[in-house]
N, C-alpha and C positions, 0 to 999 in steps of 0.2 A: 554703781555699777558693777557686772558680774566682776568678783578677783583674779578669774580665768581671763580675762581680757584685760590686755594691760597697752593702752595707748590707740595703734589701729592694729596692730595685730592679736591675734586672739591664739593663744599659750593651747596648744594640744591637752585635753584635760586624762590625769593619769588612772590607775586602778586605784592607787594609793589617794589619789584623792578623792575619788568616791567613797574610799572606806571611810577617811578622816570625817569626810561631811553626814554618811552615814551612823559615825559613830558605834566601828566596829571593824574587824581585825580586815587586813587583805585578802589573807586565805578564803573568808566569808564572804568580801565581795566577789573576791574569785567565783565561788562554788556555784554559787548565787546566780551571776550570771552567764557563769559557763553551763547551767545546768547540771551540772555531774560533782556533788560535792563529796570527796576524798574521804577515806580512811571512817574512824568515827564521829565525825563532826558532824554535831548537831545545830539546825541552824532555827530558830522560831519563825513565826510568818509574821512575826512583825519585823522583825530583822530584814528578814529579805521581802517584805513590801519595801519598807524603808528604804534598804540598795535599790531594788529596782526603778525607783520613784526621784533617788535622787540620782542617778545614772542617765535617766531621760532628761530630768531638768538640768546637768550641768554637760549635755551632749558628749555623755562618754561614747565611744568607738575603739574597740579593744585593735589593738596594734598586734597585726599578725605574727609580726616577727619574734614581736616577745611570748608573744601566746605557741608560739611554737617551739622555742626555747624551755618551755614553760613546760608543755604537753610532750614533747618529739613526734608534734603532727604539725603538717600542713595548710592542714585541711584545703588542697588540691589534688585530683586523680589527673593521672597520665592516660591517653589515647594513643597508642601507637597502631598506625596501618603500613603493609608492608611497602608503598609505594609513594611518591612526592604525590601524584595526580588524585590522590583515594580525597583529596579535601575539596579538589575544584570541578572534580570535574560532570558528567552527568550517569556517573553510574548507579541508579537506582539501589545499588545493597548498599554501597558504602554512606550514599546519606541518610537513607533510611536506619541506618546501624547504629549513625552518629546522631538521628533524631533521636532514638532510645536510650543511648549513653548518657545525652546529656540532658535530657529529661526529667530521667531519674536522680542524675548527680545536684542538678539545681533542688530539687524538691528537698535533696539531705543536704543542702546549704552547702555545696561541696563546687570548689573553679576546675575548673579543668585545663589541661597544657595537654599541646597535640603537638606529636611527634610523626617523625617518615624521613627515610633516608631512601639515596637514590636506588643505591644495591643492597637492598635488604635491610634488614633491621640492622643491631647495632652492628661494628666491629668489634673483636676482643680485646684491643686494650681501653672500648669505651668502659666508663661504670653508668650505673642505675644513677638516674639525676633524682640527688638528694632535694629539691625542690619538692615529689611527687609524696603521698603517703602511701601509692598504689598505683598498680598499672592494669588496664584494660588493653591486650592486644589483639587485633583482629586480623583474620587469618592468617597464624604464622606457621610454619613448618613445623614439624615434632621436633627436628633436631637444632630450632633455630636458639644464637649461643643465649639470646635474652631471654629466651626460658628458664635455659642452664641456670642463668645467670642468679634470676628469682628464684630457684627453688636450690641452689648452695645455701643462699642466703637468708632462707627465709622471707623473700620479700612479698609480703601483698600482691597477688598477681590474677587477675584469669582471662583467661584466652577463648575466645566466639571464633568458633567454626576452627576447630582445631581436635584429634584424637587425643581422648585422656590421658591426664599425665601423671605422676608420681606424686604427694603433697610432698609441700605444699600449694603447688597451682590449683587454681580450679578451672573450670572447662564450663562452655556453655555453646551445645549442640543439639540441631533440629532431626528428626530421625529420616534422614538417606535414604535411608533403607528403605524403609514403610512408603517414601516417596516415591522410588525407582519402582516398586509395586504396584502403587496405584497409577502410574503415569502409562505401564508398562499392558496390564492388567485392561485399564482402560479403552485401550488402541484393539486387547484383545478380543474386549467383550462387544466390540465395531465389526470385529468378523476380518482383521488383518494377522496375517500368517507370516507375511516375512515385515519383521520388526527391525528396523535400523536404530543403535543407541550412538549417536556422536560423544563422545566423550572428551573431558578435560586433559587430561593427562594427571598425576601423581606426583604432580607438588600440592593440592589442595585435598586436604582431607576429603571434601565430599562428594567426591570424585569415586571413590571404590565403593562405598556404600549404597551409593545410588547405579552402577553397574551392576554390583551384588544382586539387588532388587530386581532390577531388568531382566539378570538371566534366571533369578529362583523366579518369576513371575510366566518366565519360555518356558521355563522346568516343567513346572504344573499344571500347562497347558499341552506340555507334548509338541512343544517348537523346537527346533535343533538350532542353535544359537551357534553360526558358522565362523571363524572368522574376519570373512567379510563383510559381517553384520555390527560389527563393533569398528568402529573408524574411533579413530584421534581427530579429536578438533579443536578448542578450548574453551574458553570462560567469556569469551569476546565475537564481535559481530564478523568482524574479517576471519580468526581461523572458523568459526561456521561457512562462513561462505565459500572458502576456498575448501574446506572436505566436503562440503557439498557439489562443489565444483566436482573435484577429482571423483566423486561417486555417478554422477550425469554424464563422465567420458565412459563409464563402463555400458557393455549392450546393456539396452532393455531390457531382457531377460534379468539379469543378475541388478536392476535396480530395486529397492525397498519399495514397501506402498505405504509404509509408516516408517516415523521417527519418533524417536523419546530425546530430546535433546540435552544437554547436562544442565543449561538453565535457558534465559529468557533470552541474553542477547545472541548468542550462540543458534538460538533457533530461528530469530530475528534474520542471520547470517544465511541459514539453511533458506530460510524464502526467501532471499533474492537470489541466492543460486539458481531456485527453481526459476521463480518468475524470470528472468535473465536467459534462462533457457525456452525458453516459450509456454511453460507448464505452467500449473496452478493449483493453490490450495485452499479446498482441502479436496478438489476435483481429483487429481492426480495422486497430491502425496496427502497424507496426515499428521500433523506436527503436536507433540506436548513436549513445552517448555516446562521450566523450573525457577521459581522463587514467587512469581504472582506479585509483581510489584504495578504501580501504575504505568511501566513500560510497555506490561504484555496489552491491555488496551489502543496499545500504539502502530501494534503492526496490522497490515492487510492479508489476510483475515485475523477478526483479535484473536488472541493464545491461548489456548486451554496450558493453561498451567497447574503444577502441586504449588500452594502457595506456603511458602516458608515462612515463618513467623517472624520476620526480620528485626522491625521495632521492640518486640518483645525483649528478645534476646541481648541485645543491647542493656533494655532498662533493669533484663534479670543480672546482668553482667555487672551491671555498677551493683545495682542490690545486693547483691553478693558479697562485691568487692567492699563494699563503703561497709560492713555489717563484719567484714575479716579485720579492716582494718580499726573500729571499733571496740576490737577484742568479744565478738561475738561472733564465731566461727559458722559458716551455715552448714546445717545437716546436713540436706544434699550438697553435695561437691561437684558432683559434674551431672547437672541436669541433661536431658534428651526434652527439648518441646516435641510436641504430636503438630504433624503437618496432613494439610487437604487439598483435595481436588478441586481447581475452578475451573468447568466448565464451558467454551463457548467455543468459537465456529471455525476455529482450525484443524477440528476433527470432523466434524461436518454430522456431529451429534447435535440429535434434533431439541436437547435439554441446554436448555441456554441462560446465564445468568446476566443481572445488566453490570454496565459497566463502572471498572474502580474512578473515582472522580479523581479529577487531577491536582496533583499539590499544588498549592496558591505558588503565585509568580512574586 
């Protein structure tokens, strides 16, 4: 009988047990099984193989608490969203971002801790959770207290969709300015002159560069951007619906012929408002959105949209964070990923692309 089994109760195999059976030191066994030799320690191939064989035979499982006490790391990364429903609602941006973060974290052998609070991130009295080695923050404001805490304490942190921050906070963004240019230029190329932007307000960092890209494209085409062409909406369908409904209450001579919406949900709301008025897309209004998730294929008509590499952004953020935690700081600390335009039916363009596949249920 295995000496680590007593009666009907199996005793936990410790690192000391493995070292004793393998006839080596605890330090050598630890370094072998963690894959991270320390200092000038030299471990022969024979010893390494013996430790691995003994650990497998005895069924050794590392104790995460003991390991964290030894290494100062927990093997856990935190993901923080700014509102409670982010982890459960049908917002495709949130779900795709989580997909990217989770996939990369798992590949790097990290567990994930999920956080959110109802009224923003951490209140000033809260401290960074010691159970995590680092944090991925999604959609934080630049003055978010948690960002300041991470910066002040040099705690590993990557913010996704956030204006670049001073070190040590890292950020991952998409080229929102270029996206605004692409969307507006596409509408200009189709012959539109009165192009309206439904923007999302200043709380999310993506809004201003998308608006700047829109203004630049209009300026380069010699088109004047009058105040009535820049309308505040939001990043969900309801504010998009309400904003477009208000626009359609204007005299018809003041209507735009095309709309660039700050994201796909906002665009979907605008389409609802247009249809509620008895009008149609793209016959009466051409519309371009931003994000290009599977959601853009659910609207009627399907939505032309700027593709934001959301899943890739999540994966990159997790990879950067893991590198920082492991003492290998990324060379590029504020990457900006490229965007592209996916053309569908909502603008009436002749060039079409296949619909995106729906996620498996």
